C-alpha positions in Angstrom: 112.0 206.0 -17.4 108.7 205.5 -19.5 107.2 208.4 -21.1 103.5 209.4 -20.5 102.0 208.6 -24.2 103.8 204.9 -24.1 102.6 204.0 -20.8 99.2 205.2 -21.1 99.5 203.4 -24.6 100.8 200.0 -23.7 100.6 199.7 -20.3 97.8 201.6 -18.0 94.4 200.3 -17.3 92.5 203.0 -15.2 90.7 201.2 -11.9 87.2 201.4 -11.5 85.3 202.2 -8.5 84.7 204.8 -6.2 87.1 206.7 -4.3 87.7 205.5 -0.7 88.2 207.5 2.4 89.3 205.1 5.7 88.9 206.1 9.6 91.5 204.0 11.0 95.0 202.4 11.3 97.0 202.7 7.8 98.7 199.1 8.9 95.4 197.8 9.2 93.3 199.3 6.4 96.6 198.7 3.9 96.7 195.0 4.9 92.8 194.4 4.8 91.7 196.7 2.0 94.3 197.6 -0.6 95.2 195.1 -3.0 98.6 194.1 -4.2 99.6 196.2 -7.3 96.5 198.7 -7.7 97.7 201.9 -6.9 100.2 204.1 -9.4 101.0 206.8 -6.6 101.5 206.9 -2.6 102.2 210.3 -1.2 102.6 210.0 2.6 103.8 212.9 5.0 104.2 210.8 8.4 104.6 213.4 10.9 107.9 213.1 13.4 108.5 216.0 15.4 108.9 215.1 19.2 107.4 216.8 21.7 104.6 218.9 19.5 100.9 218.5 19.7 98.9 219.4 16.5 95.5 221.2 16.3 92.8 221.7 14.2 91.8 224.8 14.2 88.0 225.3 13.9 86.2 228.4 12.8 85.7 231.3 14.9 82.6 232.5 14.5 81.5 235.7 17.1 81.7 233.4 20.4 80.5 234.7 23.7 82.9 233.0 26.0 86.1 234.7 25.5 88.2 231.5 27.1 86.2 229.3 25.1 89.2 227.4 22.3 88.8 227.1 18.8 91.5 225.0 18.5 91.2 220.7 19.0 93.9 218.5 19.9 94.5 216.3 16.7 97.1 214.0 17.6 100.3 213.9 19.3 103.4 213.0 17.1 105.5 212.1 19.6 106.7 209.2 20.0 108.2 207.2 22.7 109.8 203.6 23.3 107.3 201.6 25.2 107.4 197.8 26.0 105.2 197.5 23.3 107.7 199.2 20.7 109.8 196.6 21.5 107.5 193.5 21.3 107.3 195.3 17.5 110.6 195.1 17.1 110.9 192.0 17.7 107.9 190.7 15.6 109.7 193.0 12.9 113.0 191.1 12.7 111.7 187.7 13.3 109.9 187.9 10.1 107.7 190.5 10.1 109.7 192.5 7.6 111.7 191.4 4.3 115.2 190.3 5.6 117.0 193.4 4.4 114.2 195.2 6.2 115.2 193.9 9.6 118.9 194.6 8.9 118.4 198.0 8.3 116.3 198.1 11.3 118.5 196.3 13.7 121.4 198.2 12.2 119.7 201.4 13.1 118.8 200.2 16.4 122.5 199.9 17.0 123.0 203.5 15.9 120.5 205.1 17.4 119.3 203.0 20.5 115.8 202.9 21.9 114.7 206.0 21.8 111.7 208.1 20.3 113.5 208.3 17.0 113.5 204.3 16.9 110.1 204.1 18.0 109.0 205.9 15.2 111.1 204.2 12.5 110.3 201.0 13.9 106.3 202.0 12.8 107.2 203.3 9.8 108.9 200.1 8.5 106.0 197.7 8.2 103.9 200.8 6.5 106.4 201.4 3.9 106.6 197.6 3.4 102.9 197.6 3.1 102.9 200.7 0.7 105.6 199.1 -1.7 103.3 196.0 -1.9 100.2 197.7 -3.1 101.9 199.9 -5.5 101.7 199.2 -9.5 105.3 198.0 -11.0 105.5 201.6 -12.7 104.0 203.2 -9.2 106.0 205.7 -7.3 106.3 206.5 -3.9 107.0 210.5 -2.5 107.6 210.4 1.5 107.6 214.1 2.3 109.4 214.5 5.9 111.9 217.1 7.2 116.0 216.6 7.6 115.4 215.4 11.0 114.6 212.1 10.0 114.8 211.8 6.3 118.7 210.4 6.1 117.5 207.5 8.5 113.4 206.9 6.4 116.1 206.7 3.2 118.0 204.0 4.7 114.5 202.1 5.3 113.3 203.0 1.9 116.8 201.7 0.0 116.3 198.5 1.8 112.4 197.9 0.7 112.6 199.7 -2.5 116.5 198.9 -3.3 119.1 201.6 -3.9 118.4 201.5 -7.6 115.0 202.8 -7.7 115.6 205.6 -5.7 114.9 208.4 -8.3 115.2 211.9 -6.3 115.8 213.7 -2.7 113.9 216.6 -3.5 114.2 220.0 -1.6 111.0 222.0 -0.9 111.6 225.6 0.2 108.7 226.0 2.1 109.9 229.2 4.1 111.6 232.4 2.9 114.0 232.7 6.0 114.3 231.6 9.3 116.2 233.2 12.2 117.5 230.3 14.2 119.8 231.4 16.9 122.0 228.4 16.8 122.3 227.4 13.0 121.5 228.4 9.6 117.9 229.3 9.3 115.8 225.8 8.7 113.3 226.8 5.8 113.2 223.2 4.2 111.8 219.8 4.0 112.4 216.7 2.2 110.6 214.4 -0.3 112.0 211.3 -1.1 111.2 210.1 -4.5 111.5 206.4 -5.2 109.7 203.8 -7.6 109.1 200.3 -7.2 110.2 199.0 -10.4 112.8 200.2 -13.0 110.6 202.0 -15.4 107.9 204.1 -13.5 105.6 206.4 -15.0 106.8 209.6 -15.3 105.2 212.8 -16.9 108.1 215.4 -16.8 106.6 218.8 -15.6 107.9 222.4 -16.4 107.9 225.6 -14.9 107.4 229.3 -16.8 110.6 230.6 -18.0 111.9 233.8 -15.9 111.2 237.0 -17.5 115.5 237.5 -17.8 115.8 234.0 -19.7 112.7 235.4 -21.6 114.5 238.9 -22.7 117.9 237.2 -23.2 116.8 233.7 -24.9 114.2 235.0 -27.2 115.3 238.1 -28.6 113.5 238.2 -31.9 109.8 238.0 -33.1 108.1 237.8 -36.1 105.5 240.6 -37.1 102.5 239.1 -35.1 104.9 239.2 -31.5 105.6 235.7 -31.5 108.9 235.5 -29.7 111.8 233.3 -31.0 115.2 232.2 -30.6 117.4 230.9 -33.3 118.9 227.3 -33.6 122.1 226.7 -35.7 120.7 224.0 -38.6 124.6 222.9 -38.7 125.0 219.2 -38.0 127.6 218.8 -35.1 129.2 215.5 -36.8 130.0 214.8 -40.4 126.9 214.2 -42.2 128.3 213.5 -45.8 124.9 212.6 -47.0 123.1 215.9 -45.9 125.7 218.4 -48.0 123.3 219.4 -50.1 123.0 223.0 -51.7 119.4 224.3 -50.1 117.4 226.9 -52.2 115.3 228.2 -49.7 112.1 230.2 -50.8 113.6 233.8 -51.0 115.1 233.1 -53.9 118.7 231.7 -52.7 121.2 229.1 -52.5 122.6 228.4 -49.4 125.7 226.1 -49.2 126.1 223.6 -46.7 127.8 223.8 -42.9 131.3 221.8 -43.3 129.5 218.7 -41.5 126.2 219.2 -43.5 122.9 220.0 -42.4 121.2 218.6 -39.2 118.0 217.4 -41.7 117.4 216.0 -44.5 116.3 218.2 -47.8 112.5 216.8 -47.4 112.5 218.4 -43.8 114.0 221.8 -44.5 111.7 222.4 -47.3 108.7 221.5 -44.9 110.8 224.1 -42.2 110.5 226.9 -45.2 107.2 226.1 -46.1 106.0 226.8 -42.4 108.1 229.9 -41.8 110.5 228.5 -39.2 113.7 229.2 -41.3 115.4 232.5 -40.2 117.7 234.0 -43.1 121.0 235.5 -42.6 121.1 239.3 -42.9 124.6 239.4 -44.6 126.0 237.4 -47.4 127.8 234.5 -46.1 125.3 234.2 -43.1 124.0 230.9 -42.1 120.4 229.5 -42.4 118.7 229.4 -38.5 116.1 227.6 -37.0 113.3 229.4 -35.2 112.3 227.8 -32.1 108.8 229.9 -31.0 108.3 230.4 -27.5 105.0 229.6 -27.0 105.9 226.2 -28.2 107.8 225.4 -25.3 107.0 223.5 -22.3 109.0 226.0 -20.2 111.6 224.7 -17.5 112.1 221.0 -16.7 111.2 221.0 -12.9 114.8 220.0 -10.9 114.8 218.6 -7.8 114.8 222.4 -5.6 111.4 223.3 -5.5 111.6 227.0 -4.6 108.5 227.9 -6.5 105.8 226.6 -4.0 105.7 228.5 -0.8 103.9 226.9 2.6 100.6 228.0 3.3 100.8 231.4 5.1 97.8 232.5 7.8 96.3 234.6 5.4 96.0 231.7 2.4 92.6 231.2 1.2 93.8 227.3 1.1 94.2 227.6 4.8 92.4 224.9 7.0 94.3 225.3 10.1 95.0 222.0 10.5 99.0 220.7 11.1 100.9 219.4 8.3 98.7 221.0 5.7 100.7 221.6 2.4 99.9 223.6 -0.6 97.6 221.9 -3.4 100.0 223.1 -6.1 102.3 221.1 -4.6 100.8 217.9 -4.4 99.6 219.1 -7.8 102.9 218.8 -9.1 103.7 215.5 -7.7 100.2 213.9 -8.7 100.7 215.4 -12.7 104.4 214.1 -12.5 103.6 210.7 -11.0 100.1 209.5 -11.6 98.6 208.7 -15.1 95.2 210.5 -16.1 92.8 207.9 -14.6 95.2 206.7 -12.0 95.1 205.8 -8.4 96.9 208.1 -5.6 97.1 206.8 -2.0 97.6 208.5 1.0 98.0 206.7 4.0 98.4 209.9 6.4 96.0 212.2 4.5 95.5 214.8 7.4 93.0 217.7 6.4 93.2 216.0 2.6 95.2 217.9 0.4 96.4 214.9 -1.7 92.5 214.1 -2.0 91.9 217.5 -3.4 94.7 217.4 -5.8 93.7 214.5 -7.1 90.0 214.9 -7.1 91.0 218.4 -9.1 93.6 216.1 -11.9 90.5 213.6 -12.3 92.4 211.1 -10.7 91.1 208.2 -8.3 92.3 208.3 -4.7 92.6 206.2 -1.6 92.7 208.3 1.9 93.4 206.9 5.1 93.6 208.5 8.6 93.4 207.5 12.4 91.7 210.1 13.5 88.2 210.8 13.5 88.7 214.8 13.1 90.5 214.3 9.7 88.0 212.2 8.3 85.3 214.6 8.9 87.2 217.5 8.4 88.0 216.0 4.5 84.3 215.3 4.3 83.6 219.3 4.6 86.5 220.0 2.4 85.5 218.1 -0.5 82.0 219.3 -0.2 82.8 223.0 -0.5 85.4 222.3 -2.4 84.1 220.8 -5.5 80.5 221.1 -4.2 77.6 218.4 -2.4 77.8 216.3 -5.2 80.9 214.9 -4.9 79.4 212.2 -1.9 78.3 210.4 -4.8 81.9 209.7 -6.0 83.0 208.5 -2.9 82.9 205.9 0.1 83.8 206.6 3.8 84.9 203.3 5.6 85.5 202.9 9.6 83.0 205.6 10.3 79.4 204.3 11.9 76.6 203.2 9.7 74.4 201.4 12.4 73.9 201.3 16.3 76.4 198.3 16.4 79.2 199.9 14.5 78.5 203.1 16.8 79.0 200.8 20.2 82.0 199.2 18.7 84.0 203.1 17.9 82.6 203.6 21.5 84.3 200.9 23.1 87.9 201.5 21.1 87.9 205.0 20.7 85.4 206.8 23.4 86.9 210.4 22.4 86.2 209.8 18.8 82.5 208.6 19.4 81.9 211.9 21.1 83.2 214.0 18.5 81.3 211.7 15.6 78.4 212.5 17.5 78.9 215.9 17.6 79.8 216.1 14.0 76.0 214.5 12.8 74.6 217.7 14.0 77.3 220.1 12.6 78.8 220.9 15.9 82.2 221.8 16.8 83.7 219.4 19.2 84.6 220.3 22.7 88.4 220.7 23.4 88.4 218.9 26.8 87.9 215.5 27.5 87.9 216.4 31.7 86.3 219.8 33.3 83.9 220.1 30.5 81.0 220.4 32.4 78.9 218.2 30.2 79.5 219.6 27.2 81.1 217.9 24.2 80.4 220.2 21.7 78.9 223.3 20.2 76.5 224.1 17.0 76.6 227.8 15.8 74.2 229.8 13.9 73.6 233.6 12.8 71.2 235.7 15.0 71.0 238.8 13.3 72.6 240.3 9.9 75.3 241.9 11.7 77.2 238.7 12.1 76.0 237.8 15.7 75.7 234.3 16.5 73.9 231.9 18.7 75.1 228.4 20.5 73.4 225.4 20.9 75.2 223.4 23.3 75.8 219.3 22.8 76.1 216.6 25.6 76.8 213.0 24.1 76.4 210.2 26.9 77.4 207.0 25.9 76.4 204.8 28.8 73.5 202.9 29.6 72.5 204.4 32.9 70.6 207.6 31.7 68.0 209.6 33.4 66.4 213.2 34.1 69.3 214.5 35.8 71.1 214.2 32.5 68.7 216.8 31.0 68.4 219.1 33.8 71.9 219.1 34.3 72.4 220.4 30.3 69.6 222.8 30.9 71.5 224.3 33.8 74.8 224.5 31.6 72.9 226.2 29.0 71.9 228.9 31.6 75.0 229.6 33.0 77.3 229.7 29.5 74.5 231.9 28.2 73.8 229.6 25.4 70.7 229.3 23.6 69.3 225.6 23.1 71.0 222.2 24.3 71.2 218.7 22.2 71.5 215.5 24.5 72.6 212.6 22.2 72.8 209.0 23.9 73.2 205.5 22.9 70.1 203.9 24.6 66.9 205.4 24.1 65.8 208.4 26.5 63.2 207.7 29.4 59.8 208.8 30.3 61.1 211.2 32.9 64.2 212.7 30.3 61.1 213.2 27.5 58.8 215.4 30.0 62.1 217.1 31.6 62.9 218.4 28.0 59.3 219.0 27.4 59.1 221.6 30.4 62.6 222.7 29.3 60.8 226.2 27.5 61.6 227.4 23.8 64.1 229.8 22.2 63.1 232.1 19.8 65.3 232.9 16.8 65.5 236.5 16.4 65.4 236.7 12.9 62.4 235.4 12.4 60.9 234.7 15.7 60.3 230.9 15.1 60.6 228.8 18.6 62.4 225.7 18.7 62.5 223.3 21.8 65.6 224.7 24.3 66.3 221.1 24.7 66.3 218.2 22.3 67.0 214.5 23.2 68.2 212.1 20.1 69.7 208.5 20.2 72.1 207.9 18.0 69.8 205.8 16.1 67.7 208.4 15.2 70.8 210.2 14.2 72.1 207.3 11.9 68.3 207.2 10.4 68.7 211.3 9.4 66.8 213.1 12.2 68.2 216.2 13.2 68.0 219.4 15.6 65.4 221.8 14.9 67.6 224.7 14.7 68.1 227.7 13.0 70.4 227.1 9.7 73.9 226.2 11.6 77.3 227.2 10.2 80.1 225.0 9.4 82.0 224.2 11.9 85.4 224.1 9.9 87.5 226.7 8.2 86.5 226.5 4.5 88.7 225.7 1.9 88.7 227.9 -1.5 87.2 226.5 -4.4 89.5 224.9 -6.6 89.5 226.0 -10.4 91.6 224.2 -13.1 94.8 225.2 -13.6 96.4 226.2 -16.9 100.2 226.4 -17.4 101.1 228.8 -19.8 104.4 231.1 -20.3 104.1 234.6 -20.1 104.5 236.6 -23.3 106.3 239.9 -23.4 106.6 242.4 -26.4 110.0 242.5 -27.7 110.8 246.5 -26.8 
């Protein structure tokens, strides 16, 4: 593997352009938007855990309805073999993927049959082919998975990247212990590390020495407290040209070891001038070289990562998103395999941990996710973590920017259309698709200094047939649910009767300042796209906030010699 300095000096050219966040199917986005050989690092964490649903947990303020859930289903990662899966499989092995990949799929199908695991692999294979395509010749891919599917995914990756480009199977110990009654505790994930070519960029990372190692290894210290270990200056092999006597600054001359010195006379004099030589305490002793601990990088990172734990319930990083990984884990991967100024791609970017790590480390990033909730969460996370100015540094693609785009989203993904509309007014989308009594989201705001909150209910109507009953229904729901205000969002313009019904709905008085706001407010999608927003008290962020990232300085702990 090439070192960072060599690579930067001879090969790397930073990619110009903004960071990119895509809402859509990553296979379509990769084929349409991401150029060949344009990415330095791919990290992906494609979920697979049969019969498990994943929820986004929103910030829980002081809600009035005890049954109101602050969790919303983000995605269901249960994969099933369906008729369309069979069509995908046949298309893949009939030329849709390279021949070796098709052979691997066929072999695994013989082993597994037509089941959930095979459906997952059929969907993953063309995506992994595309991810290899977009990698630079010096690029790398890290695929994060659990032991359930790691061996099957490795077969696919061997077929796509070639067995010779397999670099490591990294074991991430994410939990301390699990009490699994029918076997050993399952406490680790697997990260498969592949490169596109034979000379990937790789900047070896280190971690601090353990205190026991420091005490044992760096046993000596200079008067100023700098710890050091001693190293033999004798050559391990015969060096007849380095068998000179060495006259040191202490006025003594030291005879060469049997095989000669490790270094030339000039280098030995430099070491003597810079206080790097340790003179023997006894006559006949040997010179030693001082290796100062504060000049050491630390212990090189191995393929067992037990120093970064999973995000716990009290962690300041916790966003409540499924499969969320710690920023430190992604920072290690990004620092190792993406050069400064390079580009990181995460095609299953979820809550945006890869993006946050890339942003903090000064790398360009591309994120893709198929759920609108994830894209909205990432935008909120970026702005909270790095400040509002970050919005100038990235572009979101796939989210409606005009009425035609909103209508297209409504046709293709009605639920995401509702969630998108609710997010425009800083609301929390409703969990339920049915039985929601016309409520698609909730906007919250403080009502006193003790943390009390008020609520504005949001109703989204995508149909063309609208009228005053929608306004009256929303007002009735606001009353029965003991909410304070209501916002009705429509695709088409409200009728005169709707406006009249809203005008007669009364006003809400905010107890903090006694300011009054219309109790029911009407907005079209076009209004919201033009920047118009409801009149109401300052709203609370719907998502659990991420911690603000600070630069992490790597340093080795220095302990006094005692």
